[in-house]
N, C-alpha and C positions, 0 to 999 in steps of 0.2 A: 503493500500500500504505499501511498505517497504522504508524506508527513510535513506539515508547515510548522515553522518555528518562527515566533516573533522576537526580534532582538532591539533593544534601545540604546542609544548614545547617552551616557551619562558621566557624570564628574567621577573620574577614577575614585575607587574607594579608598584608597590612600591618601587623598588630599583632603584637607579641611577647607570646606567651603567658606567663601567670604561672602559678605551681605554687601550690596552698594551702598556707596555713600547716601544716596538718596532714599534708600529704603524701598526701592520699587522691586527689588529681586536679587537674586544670588549673581555674583560676578562670574562671568565665564571666559573674560579676556584672560589669554596666556594661562588657561588651566589644563591640565592633561585631562583628556576623556578618553574612556574605555567603554567596553560592552558591559551593560547591567549584571552585575556578578548572577543574579537568578536566571538571567537569559542564558548565560554561559552553561548552566545546568542544563538548561532545556536544550541546547544544540547537542550536549554531550550525549542525553537521553536519546535524542533522535538518531545520534550515531551509533549508540550501542543497540537500538532496536533494528537498525540496517546490519549490524554485525551478526546479530542473531537470526537473520533472514526474514524478520517481520516487516520491515521498512524497505521500500525499493528506491525511493528518491527522497531527498531532503531539500525543501525550498525554504530559504531564510527571508524574512520580511521584516522591513524597518520602514518607520515613517517619521521623517526629520529633514534636516538640512542636508546639502550637498555632500558635506563632511561626514554624514552617516554612512557613506561608501566604504569608508575604513574600517566602521564596524561590521559590515556586511563581509568584507574581505576576510575579516578575522572569522567569520564564521564559516567562510568557504576553505580557508586554510585549514580551520578544525575539522573540516569534512563535508559540509553541505555541498550539494550539487550545482546549485544556482541561486541567485538572489533577486529580490525585487525591493526597490527603493522608491517609495511613494513621497516624492520630495516637496517639502514646504517649508518655509522659513518661520510660519506661524508657531507657537506653542500649542499642541494639540491636546486637547482635554480626552479623558479616558472613553468617554462614550464616542467621540468622533473615530479615536483609534478603532474602538471596537466595530463601529460600523463600516470603516475601511477593511479592516480584517475580514469581516463578514463577506463582503464583495468579494474580495480577493479568494475567499473558501469557496464561494459559488462558483468561479471561474475555473480554480485549479481542483475542485472536488477531492480534498485529501481525505485518507481514512482517520486522521488525527491532527489537532493543531495543538502544540505545546507551547505554554509561555512561561517565564517566570512569574510567581505569585505576585510580585510587585516590583515596582523601579526603586533605587534606592533615593532617586532625587526628590520625589514627590510622595513616596509610600501611599499610595492610592488603594492598592488591591483591589482594583474595580474592572480592570479590562477583561480579563478571564471570564469572569461572571458575566459581564455584559455580553461578551461576543458568544458566550452558550445560549444565552437567552435569545439574542437576535437571530440565531441559527436553528434553535429550538433543539440543540443537541444536549446529550447528558453532560454532566461536568464531573471531574473529580480534582478538587483543590487542594494545596499543601500537599503534595505527593511525595512520599518519603520512599516509595516503592512503586514500580510500574510492572506489569507482567501482561503482556500483549498477545493475543491468539488472533486467528483467522478474521472472526466478527465480533469481538469483545476485547476488553482491556479490564484489568483487575488494578485497583488503585488502592494502596496502603495511605491513609490519609494522617496526617498529626493535627489533632485536636485538643483542646484544653483537658479532657479527661484521659488522654491516652492516644491510642491509635484506631482507627476506625478504617475497615475494608470494605470498597464499594466495588462493584462489578457493573460496567457500563457497555452498552450497546454501541458499537461503532458506527458512524463517525463519532467522534467525541472530543472535548475539550479538557486538557489536562494542564493544570499550573504545578510548578515545581517548588519544593522547598530546599533548604540549605542541605539537608541528609541524605538527599537522593542519590547524588554522587560526585565524586569530585573531576572537574573538567580537565582534560588533556591540554597539554601545550601544544601549540602549532609547531611542527618542525620547520626547518628553514627550505627544504624541497616541497613541501605543500604549501608554504607562504609564497614562493615562487609560482606553483601551480595555481594559486587562487587568483594571480592577476589576470589568467586568460579563460578563468570561466565565466559563464554568463550573467551578467547584472543587467536588468531591465529597470529603467527609470519611468515611473509614473508621476501623475499629479493627482490630487484629492478630486480634481474636477474630473479625471478619467473615470471615476467611480460614483460620481453625482454625490459627494458627500460635501456638506459645508463644515468648514472647520472653524469658523468663527467662534470666539470664545463665549461662553455663556457665564462664566463666573469671572469676578472683578477681585484682583489681588489689591486691598487696601495698604498694606504695609508689610514689609518682611523685616524682622529683627533677630539678632543673634540671641541665643539663651543666656541668662543672667549667669554670671561666673559663680561657680561654686564656692561658698564661705570656707574658711580654713576650721577645722575641728578644734576641741578644746582637750588637752591633756589632763589627765587627773593622776595624782600621786598614790590613791588607794582606792580598794573597793568601796569602802565607807564614804569616801568623796565623791564616788560615781553614783551610790544611791542618793547622797544627800542632793546632788545636782539633779537627778531624774524626778526626786521627789518635787524639786522647785519648780520643775518643768510640768509636774501633774501626771509625768507617766508612771512612776512609782509610788506606793503606797507604803 
């Protein structure tokens, strides 16, 4: 079966984000960008499904600026067969992303759509669920284990109470959690090969989707700095201080 994987270009997880001086958003100037870590896990899982003989083709999809081609080339170097970039300089909200991905799914007719459970820049955790709703497909979110057969997929989910296992009829949407796998590094030969793999460039208009923002960001501020703790000389002093704060009796 064909597997579609959505990937997003975000600030590298090792970089500390900086807020713009005017508080209008996060400063992206001269900042290292990379693939969203949860999406790396999604690409890796698709590759493992192909290695098991379940998947026959892997198509990576990204929605963003022209520089998102770099992110797609990384997915191609990891093992994806081809890529689609829906190019826009607008900041696309989760619902618009889901609408575009749904249109692509209708064109490509995949057996499975794999996404990271959330992006580390906005932490919305909404696109996968919205995509499943728009397509009318079953969904397995927060996957820590995926076992696919010919016409179904079994997903072990991480939930508040522990683990939950669901069996989904294909086609289905799966979103990945951290413990699903460890993504591979792209080798130099594969990085070179990725440069010649097909990468199609589209626009939101090609899919009839309006990406105009529905939400307005009023102000972005950095979290307040953590205050220094207090050292105490003994347990008795600790208890006294806790009593003073009303924590201990």
